[in-house]
N, C-alpha and C positions, 0 to 999 in steps of 0.2 A: 403370759409372757410370751408363747406358741402366735399367738395371736397377732403379736405384736411384730413379730420376726416374719408369719408372713406377710403381713400389712407392707415391712420394709423391703422385702422382697421385692414384692407386686408393684410397688411404686419402683425400683430400681431395673425390675423388667421391665416397664411401661417407660422408662426415662431413655433406658436405653434403646427402646425401638421406636421412639419418636426421635434423638438423635441418628440413626439409621436412614428414618424415614428422612430427617431434614438432609443428610449426608448423601440421599440417591437422589431427590430433587434437584440439589444443587449440581448432581454430577451433569445430572441429567437436561439440565437449564444449559450447562458449561459446552456440552454436548450438541446440543441444539444450535447453537448460537453458532461453533463451528462451523457445523453443518449449512448452514447460512451464510457465514463469510468466507470460506474457502472459495467458493465456486468465483465469486468475487473477487476475493484476492490473487486468484489462480490468470483470471482474465487480464486482470491488472498488470502482474506477471507478462503474462503472452504481448500483451498490446507494447508493452515496455522492450519485451527482446523483437518484435519484429521491430518497430519501428527502425529499431538500431541495424536490424539486417539489410531493411531497406534504404538506410541513409547507406550504408557501408557498400550494397550493389550501387546507387547511384555515385557515390565517389570514387569507385573503385579506378578510377582513371587519376586518381590523385592519392594512389598507394594505398587508399582507407585511410587516410587524414581527415574525417569529417569535419572536422572544425578549423582546420588548414587552408580553407579555398580563397578565404579575405575577399576580392571583390567582385569574385568568378561570377556574374548576374545568372548566365546558364544551370548553374551547378544547386543557387541559389532556388532559383527556379523550378527543378528537379525536385528539391526536396522541401519548397516550403508544400507542397502538399500531405508529404509526410508527417510533417508537424502539427500542420492545421487537424488533418485528421487523428494524432494521439491525443493532441488536445481536447476536442471531440470525446472519444472514448475516455479520456483521463475522467472528463465532467459527469458523464455515466457512470463512472467507477462511483465516483465522490458523491453522487446520490443516491446509490445504492447504496452505500456504504455508509451515510447516513441516517439512514430510513433503519437500520440495523440496532434494535436495542439490546446489552450485550449483559450477562452475570457482574456482579462486581468485578470478582475476582480477574475479567478481562478489560476490565477499563482502562488501567497504562497499554495493554497490549492495542486496544482499539484505536486510542488516543495517537499513540505511535504511528501507525499503520496508516491512519489521517493524515497525519503530518508529512509522512514522507511522499503521499499520493497527492497532497498539497504542493511540496517542493515541487514533485516533479512537472505536474501540473505549471505552475508559475514558471520554469526553467525552457515548457516546450513555445509556452506563450509566448516568454521572451526572444526564444529561437526561431519563432513566426514572423517575428515582428523585426527584427534582426535581418532577418533573410529577405522578409517583405522589401525592405529598405533597401539593399542589397542587388534583386531580381530589378528595382525601378531605378538603379545605377547611380545611385549613391551611396559615398566612403562610409562604413561602417569602422569605429576601429576598434582590433579585440569583440568582436560582435557575441562573443560565447563566452565569456568568463562568466560570469554571473552566474551564468546559465547550467555551466560546469560545476560551479562552488553547490547551486542548489542540486543537482543530480547528485553531488559525494555526497551532501550533508544525505540526502532523502535514501541513499545504502546504506548509511550510517543505521538513521533511523530504525532503516528495515531489520538490518541484524541484530539487534536491541531486541525489536519485535519479536522478531522469531523465536530468539533466544528465550525473551516470557512469553510467547506462546506454547513454545515444547514444556514451559513447566507448569503452565495451567494445566495443558492436556496430562499430564502423565500423576 
């Protein structure tokens, strides 16, 4: 009987050690994932903030109303490189983001951030197309309505992703 109790205790101890090791590996994998993705996410955030600052700087004569310049060819021409640069930078971020394999518990976070980046990329591409048309003297009715919607959707996805990321980290 004593041998049985020792055997059961040994089995429980081994099982507990196994569970602790699995949890430690999962925690390590999650930490490694965020160590890899945080720089990409941070760079993407800086790209968008820098683009927004550059847009406001270029449109300071319009009172900061970035999307209210209508058919102003000069402003469209000044904004176009900002949008094109942002498109290129977001494409690089997306490619790097897609190259990261994450732990299962980060899957929803990963896909939400990716979706937000994709929405922002689409908005910046659409904006660049509209700006190009305006810079070439073509009238464009409501050129940024869809882009503004996409940016709003992206920001909502990012807010949800950040909440999920915080839960995963803790």
